[in-house]
Predicted model as a PDB file, atoms N, CA, C, CB and O in Angstrom, pLDDT in the B-factor column:
MODEL        1                                                                  
ATOM      1  N   UNK A   1      81.954  85.589  41.273  1.00 69.00           N  
ATOM      2  CA  UNK A   1      81.698  86.961  41.548  1.00 69.00           C  
ATOM      3  C   UNK A   1      82.434  87.589  42.725  1.00 69.00           C  
ATOM      4  CB  UNK A   1      80.315  87.108  41.750  1.00 69.00           C  
ATOM      5  O   UNK A   1      82.327  86.960  43.777  1.00 69.00           O  
ATOM      6  N   UNK A   2      83.108  88.628  42.754  1.00 75.00           N  
ATOM      7  CA  UNK A   2      83.901  89.291  43.749  1.00 75.00           C  
ATOM      8  C   UNK A   2      82.964  89.869  44.798  1.00 75.00           C  
ATOM      9  CB  UNK A   2      84.788  90.383  43.117  1.00 75.00           C  
ATOM     10  O   UNK A   2      81.955  90.527  44.542  1.00 75.00           O  
ATOM     11  N   UNK A   3      83.406  89.553  45.993  1.00 80.00           N  
ATOM     12  CA  UNK A   3      82.516  90.293  47.228  1.00 80.00           C  
ATOM     13  C   UNK A   3      82.759  91.828  47.055  1.00 80.00           C  
ATOM     14  CB  UNK A   3      83.057  89.798  48.925  1.00 80.00           C  
ATOM     15  O   UNK A   3      83.802  92.351  46.661  1.00 80.00           O  
ATOM     16  N   UNK A   4      81.656  92.418  47.405  1.00 90.00           N  
ATOM     17  CA  UNK A   4      81.657  93.834  47.510  1.00 90.00           C  
ATOM     18  C   UNK A   4      82.215  94.234  48.904  1.00 90.00           C  
ATOM     19  CB  UNK A   4      80.230  94.389  47.277  1.00 90.00           C  
ATOM     20  O   UNK A   4      82.029  93.596  49.940  1.00 90.00           O  
ATOM     21  N   UNK A   5      82.869  95.290  48.788  1.00 90.00           N  
ATOM     22  CA  UNK A   5      83.680  95.819  50.155  1.00 90.00           C  
ATOM     23  C   UNK A   5      83.076  97.108  50.567  1.00 90.00           C  
ATOM     24  CB  UNK A   5      85.366  96.099  49.915  1.00 90.00           C  
ATOM     25  O   UNK A   5      82.723  97.931  49.722  1.00 90.00           O  
ATOM     26  N   UNK A   6      82.954  97.296  51.768  1.00 93.00           N  
ATOM     27  CA  UNK A   6      82.452  98.626  52.230  1.00 93.00           C  
ATOM     28  C   UNK A   6      83.640  99.313  52.842  1.00 93.00           C  
ATOM     29  CB  UNK A   6      81.234  98.510  53.282  1.00 93.00           C  
ATOM     30  O   UNK A   6      84.426  98.758  53.609  1.00 93.00           O  
ATOM     31  N   UNK A   7      83.710 100.556  52.449  1.00 93.00           N  
ATOM     32  CA  UNK A   7      84.761 101.630  52.882  1.00 93.00           C  
ATOM     33  C   UNK A   7      84.502 101.921  54.391  1.00 93.00           C  
ATOM     34  CB  UNK A   7      84.627 103.074  51.971  1.00 93.00           C  
ATOM     35  O   UNK A   7      83.387 102.262  54.785  1.00 93.00           O  
ATOM     36  N   UNK A   8      85.561 101.774  55.215  1.00 94.00           N  
ATOM     37  CA  UNK A   8      85.693 102.190  56.635  1.00 94.00           C  
ATOM     38  C   UNK A   8      86.898 103.097  56.839  1.00 94.00           C  
ATOM     39  CB  UNK A   8      85.818 100.956  57.553  1.00 94.00           C  
ATOM     40  O   UNK A   8      88.018 102.900  56.368  1.00 94.00           O  
ATOM     41  N   UNK A   9      86.530 104.084  57.578  1.00 95.00           N  
ATOM     42  CA  UNK A   9      87.527 105.030  58.019  1.00 95.00           C  
ATOM     43  C   UNK A   9      87.869 104.899  59.463  1.00 95.00           C  
ATOM     44  CB  UNK A   9      87.078 106.390  57.754  1.00 95.00           C  
ATOM     45  O   UNK A   9      87.041 104.901  60.374  1.00 95.00           O  
ATOM     46  N   UNK A  10      89.250 104.775  59.606  1.00 94.00           N  
ATOM     47  CA  UNK A  10      89.702 104.550  60.923  1.00 94.00           C  
ATOM     48  C   UNK A  10      91.084 105.531  61.163  1.00 94.00           C  
ATOM     49  CB  UNK A  10      89.995 102.895  61.101  1.00 94.00           C  
ATOM     50  O   UNK A  10      91.873 105.853  60.275  1.00 94.00           O  
ATOM     51  N   UNK A  11      91.154 105.872  62.437  1.00 97.00           N  
ATOM     52  CA  UNK A  11      92.491 106.715  62.994  1.00 97.00           C  
ATOM     53  C   UNK A  11      93.167 105.745  63.719  1.00 97.00           C  
ATOM     54  CB  UNK A  11      92.216 108.063  64.006  1.00 97.00           C  
ATOM     55  O   UNK A  11      92.672 105.049  64.606  1.00 97.00           O  
ATOM     56  N   UNK A  12      94.434 105.715  63.275  1.00 97.00           N  
ATOM     57  CA  UNK A  12      95.618 105.099  64.168  1.00 97.00           C  
ATOM     58  C   UNK A  12      96.575 105.811  64.532  1.00 97.00           C  
ATOM     59  CB  UNK A  12      96.273 104.118  63.644  1.00 97.00           C  
ATOM     60  O   UNK A  12      96.864 106.839  63.921  1.00 97.00           O  
ATOM     61  N   UNK A  13      97.273 105.370  65.648  1.00 98.00           N  
ATOM     62  CA  UNK A  13      98.432 106.199  66.231  1.00 98.00           C  
ATOM     63  C   UNK A  13      99.558 106.292  65.148  1.00 98.00           C  
ATOM     64  CB  UNK A  13      99.036 105.506  67.630  1.00 98.00           C  
ATOM     65  O   UNK A  13      99.629 105.355  64.353  1.00 98.00           O  
ATOM     66  N   UNK A  14     100.385 107.258  65.045  1.00 98.00           N  
ATOM     67  CA  UNK A  14     101.319 107.379  63.951  1.00 98.00           C  
ATOM     68  C   UNK A  14     102.335 106.224  64.181  1.00 98.00           C  
ATOM     69  CB  UNK A  14     102.019 108.845  63.906  1.00 98.00           C  
ATOM     70  O   UNK A  14     102.779 105.595  63.221  1.00 98.00           O  
ATOM     71  N   UNK A  15     102.708 105.944  65.498  1.00 98.00           N  
ATOM     72  CA  UNK A  15     103.733 104.847  65.593  1.00 98.00           C  
ATOM     73  C   UNK A  15     103.259 103.479  65.123  1.00 98.00           C  
ATOM     74  CB  UNK A  15     104.195 104.709  67.022  1.00 98.00           C  
ATOM     75  O   UNK A  15     104.063 102.654  64.689  1.00 98.00           O  
ATOM     76  N   UNK A  16     101.917 103.232  65.212  1.00 97.00           N  
ATOM     77  CA  UNK A  16     101.473 102.164  64.701  1.00 97.00           C  
ATOM     78  C   UNK A  16     101.354 101.900  63.186  1.00 97.00           C  
ATOM     79  CB  UNK A  16     100.421 102.057  65.236  1.00 97.00           C  
ATOM     80  O   UNK A  16     101.561 100.796  62.682  1.00 97.00           O  
ATOM     81  N   UNK A  17     100.993 103.045  62.482  1.00 97.00           N  
ATOM     82  CA  UNK A  17     101.055 103.167  61.112  1.00 97.00           C  
ATOM     83  C   UNK A  17     102.573 102.994  60.645  1.00 97.00           C  
ATOM     84  CB  UNK A  17     100.441 104.525  60.700  1.00 97.00           C  
ATOM     85  O   UNK A  17     102.844 102.350  59.631  1.00 97.00           O  
ATOM     86  N   UNK A  18     103.460 103.548  61.366  1.00 98.00           N  
ATOM     87  CA  UNK A  18     104.906 103.361  60.856  1.00 98.00           C  
ATOM     88  C   UNK A  18     105.328 101.914  61.108  1.00 98.00           C  
ATOM     89  CB  UNK A  18     105.958 104.376  61.603  1.00 98.00           C  
ATOM     90  O   UNK A  18     106.136 101.387  60.344  1.00 98.00           O  
ATOM     91  N   UNK A  19     104.822 101.256  62.136  1.00 98.00           N  
ATOM     92  CA  UNK A  19     105.159  99.736  62.405  1.00 98.00           C  
ATOM     93  C   UNK A  19     104.603  99.055  61.242  1.00 98.00           C  
ATOM     94  CB  UNK A  19     104.514  99.099  63.815  1.00 98.00           C  
ATOM     95  O   UNK A  19     105.300  98.273  60.596  1.00 98.00           O  
ATOM     96  N   UNK A  20     103.216  99.339  60.890  1.00 98.00           N  
ATOM     97  CA  UNK A  20     102.572  98.611  59.791  1.00 98.00           C  
ATOM     98  C   UNK A  20     103.323  98.807  58.495  1.00 98.00           C  
ATOM     99  CB  UNK A  20     101.124  99.059  59.622  1.00 98.00           C  
ATOM    100  O   UNK A  20     103.575  97.790  57.850  1.00 98.00           O  
ATOM    101  N   UNK A  21     103.720  99.992  58.024  1.00 97.00           N  
ATOM    102  CA  UNK A  21     104.444 100.225  56.818  1.00 97.00           C  
ATOM    103  C   UNK A  21     105.775  99.515  56.842  1.00 97.00           C  
ATOM    104  CB  UNK A  21     104.631 101.687  56.602  1.00 97.00           C  
ATOM    105  O   UNK A  21     106.176  98.882  55.866  1.00 97.00           O  
ATOM    106  N   UNK A  22     106.496  99.633  58.032  1.00 98.00           N  
ATOM    107  CA  UNK A  22     107.797  98.835  58.100  1.00 98.00           C  
ATOM    108  C   UNK A  22     107.519  97.213  57.859  1.00 98.00           C  
ATOM    109  CB  UNK A  22     108.510  99.086  59.629  1.00 98.00           C  
ATOM    110  O   UNK A  22     108.228  96.505  57.143  1.00 98.00           O  
ATOM    111  N   UNK A  23     106.505  96.821  58.498  1.00 98.00           N  
ATOM    112  CA  UNK A  23     106.181  95.288  58.251  1.00 98.00           C  
ATOM    113  C   UNK A  23     105.970  95.013  56.826  1.00 98.00           C  
ATOM    114  CB  UNK A  23     104.877  94.804  59.019  1.00 98.00           C  
ATOM    115  O   UNK A  23     106.608  94.109  56.286  1.00 98.00           O  
ATOM    116  N   UNK A  24     105.139  95.709  56.186  1.00 98.00           N  
ATOM    117  CA  UNK A  24     104.818  95.731  54.877  1.00 98.00           C  
ATOM    118  C   UNK A  24     106.120  95.672  53.985  1.00 98.00           C  
ATOM    119  CB  UNK A  24     103.989  96.933  54.621  1.00 98.00           C  
ATOM    120  O   UNK A  24     106.370  94.750  53.208  1.00 98.00           O  
ATOM    121  N   UNK A  25     106.895  96.753  54.194  1.00 98.00           N  
ATOM    122  CA  UNK A  25     108.069  96.805  53.434  1.00 98.00           C  
ATOM    123  C   UNK A  25     109.096  95.716  53.398  1.00 98.00           C  
ATOM    124  CB  UNK A  25     108.663  97.854  53.799  1.00 98.00           C  
ATOM    125  O   UNK A  25     109.836  95.528  52.431  1.00 98.00           O  
ATOM    126  N   UNK A  26     109.107  94.930  54.623  1.00 98.00           N  
ATOM    127  CA  UNK A  26     109.949  93.804  54.738  1.00 98.00           C  
ATOM    128  C   UNK A  26     109.413  92.543  54.048  1.00 98.00           C  
ATOM    129  CB  UNK A  26     110.179  93.544  56.148  1.00 98.00           C  
ATOM    130  O   UNK A  26     110.127  91.543  53.974  1.00 98.00           O  
ATOM    131  N   UNK A  27     108.152  92.567  53.532  1.00 98.00           N  
ATOM    132  CA  UNK A  27     107.569  91.373  53.036  1.00 98.00           C  
ATOM    133  C   UNK A  27     108.159  91.230  51.594  1.00 98.00           C  
ATOM    134  CB  UNK A  27     105.957  91.434  53.073  1.00 98.00           C  
ATOM    135  O   UNK A  27     108.441  92.232  50.937  1.00 98.00           O  
ATOM    136  N   UNK A  28     108.351  89.884  51.088  1.00 98.00           N  
ATOM    137  CA  UNK A  28     108.931  89.634  49.733  1.00 98.00           C  
ATOM    138  C   UNK A  28     107.868  90.100  48.701  1.00 98.00           C  
ATOM    139  CB  UNK A  28     109.317  88.053  49.519  1.00 98.00           C  
ATOM    140  O   UNK A  28     108.236  90.597  47.636  1.00 98.00           O  
ATOM    141  N   UNK A  29     106.525  89.943  49.010  1.00 97.00           N  
ATOM    142  CA  UNK A  29     105.390  90.492  48.243  1.00 97.00           C  
ATOM    143  C   UNK A  29     104.406  91.316  49.074  1.00 97.00           C  
ATOM    144  CB  UNK A  29     104.643  89.369  47.587  1.00 97.00           C  
ATOM    145  O   UNK A  29     103.360  90.894  49.567  1.00 97.00           O  
ATOM    146  N   UNK A  30     104.908  92.574  49.154  1.00 97.00           N  
ATOM    147  CA  UNK A  30     104.107  93.383  50.180  1.00 97.00           C  
ATOM    148  C   UNK A  30     102.571  93.570  49.830  1.00 97.00           C  
ATOM    149  CB  UNK A  30     104.760  94.823  50.314  1.00 97.00           C  
ATOM    150  O   UNK A  30     102.191  94.055  48.764  1.00 97.00           O  
ATOM    151  N   UNK A  31     101.815  93.180  50.736  1.00 97.00           N  
ATOM    152  CA  UNK A  31     100.442  93.324  50.569  1.00 97.00           C  
ATOM    153  C   UNK A  31      99.966  94.811  50.698  1.00 97.00           C  
ATOM    154  CB  UNK A  31      99.763  92.452  51.553  1.00 97.00           C  
ATOM    155  O   UNK A  31     100.730  95.659  51.159  1.00 97.00           O  
ATOM    156  N   UNK A  32      98.732  95.111  50.299  1.00 97.00           N  
ATOM    157  CA  UNK A  32      98.126  96.381  50.574  1.00 97.00           C  
ATOM    158  C   UNK A  32      97.855  96.619  51.981  1.00 97.00           C  
ATOM    159  CB  UNK A  32      96.925  96.521  49.853  1.00 97.00           C  
ATOM    160  O   UNK A  32      97.435  95.676  52.652  1.00 97.00           O  
ATOM    161  N   UNK A  33      98.047  97.798  52.537  1.00 96.00           N  
ATOM    162  CA  UNK A  33      97.744  98.158  53.993  1.00 96.00           C  
ATOM    163  C   UNK A  33      96.320  97.523  54.347  1.00 96.00           C  
ATOM    164  CB  UNK A  33      97.728  99.852  54.217  1.00 96.00           C  
ATOM    165  O   UNK A  33      96.154  96.878  55.383  1.00 96.00           O  
ATOM    166  N   UNK A  34      95.223  97.770  53.341  1.00 95.00           N  
ATOM    167  CA  UNK A  34      93.849  97.744  53.774  1.00 95.00           C  
ATOM    168  C   UNK A  34      93.690  96.121  53.960  1.00 95.00           C  
ATOM    169  CB  UNK A  34      92.747  98.498  52.623  1.00 95.00           C  
ATOM    170  O   UNK A  34      92.898  95.666  54.785  1.00 95.00           O  
ATOM    171  N   UNK A  35      94.495  95.296  53.139  1.00 96.00           N  
ATOM    172  CA  UNK A  35      94.413  93.911  53.224  1.00 96.00           C  
ATOM    173  C   UNK A  35      95.013  93.440  54.539  1.00 96.00           C  
ATOM    174  CB  UNK A  35      95.080  93.287  52.056  1.00 96.00           C  
ATOM    175  O   UNK A  35      94.455  92.532  55.155  1.00 96.00           O  
ATOM    176  N   UNK A  36      96.099  93.997  54.991  1.00 97.00           N  
ATOM    177  CA  UNK A  36      96.665  93.588  56.382  1.00 97.00           C  
ATOM    178  C   UNK A  36      95.973  94.018  57.415  1.00 97.00           C  
ATOM    179  CB  UNK A  36      97.956  94.024  56.637  1.00 97.00           C  
ATOM    180  O   UNK A  36      95.975  93.327  58.434  1.00 97.00           O  
ATOM    181  N   UNK A  37      95.278  95.178  57.378  1.00 97.00           N  
ATOM    182  CA  UNK A  37      94.327  95.577  58.532  1.00 97.00           C  
ATOM    183  C   UNK A  37      93.051  94.650  58.563  1.00 97.00           C  
ATOM    184  CB  UNK A  37      93.847  97.148  58.361  1.00 97.00           C  
ATOM    185  O   UNK A  37      92.562  94.207  59.602  1.00 97.00           O  
ATOM    186  N   UNK A  38      92.607  94.430  57.380  1.00 96.00           N  
ATOM    187  CA  UNK A  38      91.380  93.701  57.250  1.00 96.00           C  
ATOM    188  C   UNK A  38      91.572  91.990  57.850  1.00 96.00           C  
ATOM    189  CB  UNK A  38      90.965  93.798  55.548  1.00 96.00           C  
ATOM    190  O   UNK A  38      90.721  91.383  58.501  1.00 96.00           O  
ATOM    191  N   UNK A  39      92.738  91.530  57.481  1.00 97.00           N  
ATOM    192  CA  UNK A  39      93.220  90.264  58.091  1.00 97.00           C  
ATOM    193  C   UNK A  39      93.383  90.211  59.593  1.00 97.00           C  
ATOM    194  CB  UNK A  39      94.495  89.939  57.519  1.00 97.00           C  
ATOM    195  O   UNK A  39      93.026  89.210  60.214  1.00 97.00           O  
ATOM    196  N   UNK A  40      93.935  91.302  60.216  1.00 97.00           N  
ATOM    197  CA  UNK A  40      94.133  91.545  61.277  1.00 97.00           C  
ATOM    198  C   UNK A  40      92.898  91.467  62.316  1.00 97.00           C  
ATOM    199  CB  UNK A  40      94.717  92.608  61.151  1.00 97.00           C  
ATOM    200  O   UNK A  40      92.862  90.840  63.375  1.00 97.00           O  
ATOM    201  N   UNK A  41      91.857  92.306  61.706  1.00 97.00           N  
ATOM    202  CA  UNK A  41      90.619  92.503  62.262  1.00 97.00           C  
ATOM    203  C   UNK A  41      89.810  91.040  62.279  1.00 97.00           C  
ATOM    204  CB  UNK A  41      89.877  93.656  61.420  1.00 97.00           C  
ATOM    205  O   UNK A  41      89.156  90.640  63.241  1.00 97.00           O  
ATOM    206  N   UNK A  42      89.973  90.388  61.129  1.00 97.00           N  
ATOM    207  CA  UNK A  42      89.328  89.165  61.008  1.00 97.00           C  
ATOM    208  C   UNK A  42      89.941  88.091  62.014  1.00 97.00           C  
ATOM    209  CB  UNK A  42      89.422  88.716  59.555  1.00 97.00           C  
ATOM    210  O   UNK A  42      89.232  87.243  62.556  1.00 97.00           O  
ATOM    211  N   UNK A  43      91.289  88.193  62.217  1.00 98.00           N  
ATOM    212  CA  UNK A  43      91.914  87.178  63.057  1.00 98.00           C  
ATOM    213  C   UNK A  43      91.549  87.607  64.665  1.00 98.00           C  
ATOM    214  CB  UNK A  43      93.627  87.134  62.725  1.00 98.00           C  
ATOM    215  O   UNK A  43      91.521  86.765  65.562  1.00 98.00           O  
ATOM    216  N   UNK A  44      91.301  88.904  64.861  1.00 98.00           N  
ATOM    217  CA  UNK A  44      91.032  89.301  66.197  1.00 98.00           C  
ATOM    218  C   UNK A  44      89.670  88.768  66.501  1.00 98.00           C  
ATOM    219  CB  UNK A  44      91.130  90.827  66.394  1.00 98.00           C  
ATOM    220  O   UNK A  44      89.483  88.168  67.560  1.00 98.00           O  
ATOM    221  N   UNK A  45      88.696  88.953  65.627  1.00 98.00           N  
ATOM    222  CA  UNK A  45      87.259  88.612  65.879  1.00 98.00           C  
ATOM    223  C   UNK A  45      87.232  86.886  65.823  1.00 98.00           C  
ATOM    224  CB  UNK A  45      86.192  89.402  64.611  1.00 98.00           C  
ATOM    225  O   UNK A  45      86.498  86.279  66.603  1.00 98.00           O  
ATOM    226  N   UNK A  46      87.927  86.299  65.029  1.00 98.00           N  
ATOM    227  CA  UNK A  46      87.810  84.848  65.122  1.00 98.00           C  
ATOM    228  C   UNK A  46      88.301  84.298  66.517  1.00 98.00           C  
ATOM    229  CB  UNK A  46      88.628  84.200  63.967  1.00 98.00           C  
ATOM    230  O   UNK A  46      87.717  83.374  67.083  1.00 98.00           O  
ATOM    231  N   UNK A  47      89.299  84.863  66.979  1.00 98.00           N  
ATOM    232  CA  UNK A  47      89.934  84.528  68.197  1.00 98.00           C  
ATOM    233  C   UNK A  47      89.202  85.112  69.408  1.00 98.00           C  
ATOM    234  CB  UNK A  47      91.342  84.992  68.162  1.00 98.00           C  
ATOM    235  O   UNK A  47      89.491  84.698  70.531  1.00 98.00           O  
ATOM    236  N   UNK A  48      88.274  86.046  69.235  1.00 98.00           N  
ATOM    237  CA  UNK A  48      87.375  86.496  70.363  1.00 98.00           C  
ATOM    238  C   UNK A  48      86.047  86.395  70.412  1.00 98.00           C  
ATOM    239  CB  UNK A  48      87.503  87.653  70.576  1.00 98.00           C  
ATOM    240  O   UNK A  48      85.345  87.087  71.149  1.00 98.00           O  
ATOM    241  N   UNK A  49      85.596  85.457  69.569  1.00 94.00           N  
ATOM    242  CA  UNK A  49      84.222  85.230  69.360  1.00 94.00           C  
ATOM    243  C   UNK A  49      83.374  86.301  68.704  1.00 94.00           C  
ATOM    244  CB  UNK A  49      83.682  84.945  70.565  1.00 94.00           C  
ATOM    245  O   UNK A  49      82.196  86.515  68.990  1.00 94.00           O  
ATOM    246  N   UNK A  50      83.953  86.833  67.963  1.00 86.00           N  
ATOM    247  CA  UNK A  50      83.153  88.046  67.133  1.00 86.00           C  
ATOM    248  C   UNK A  50      82.667  87.384  65.812  1.00 86.00           C  
ATOM    249  CB  UNK A  50      84.215  89.475  66.724  1.00 86.00           C  
ATOM    250  O   UNK A  50      82.037  88.044  64.986  1.00 86.00           O  
TER     251      UNK A  50                                                      
ENDMDL                                                                          
END                                                                             
C-alpha cells in the first residue's frame, strides 16, 4: 500500500526555482520537482537531527 502524502505549500526565491529546474533538466531521467524537494528536506533533517 502506498503511503499517503500531505500537500505542503512553500514559497521559494525565483533564483532557487530556476536552479532547481536547471538541475532537473540536466538529469538523464528528470525527477518531479516535489520529489527533489522532498528528498532535500529528508536529507537536511537526517543530517541535522530532525
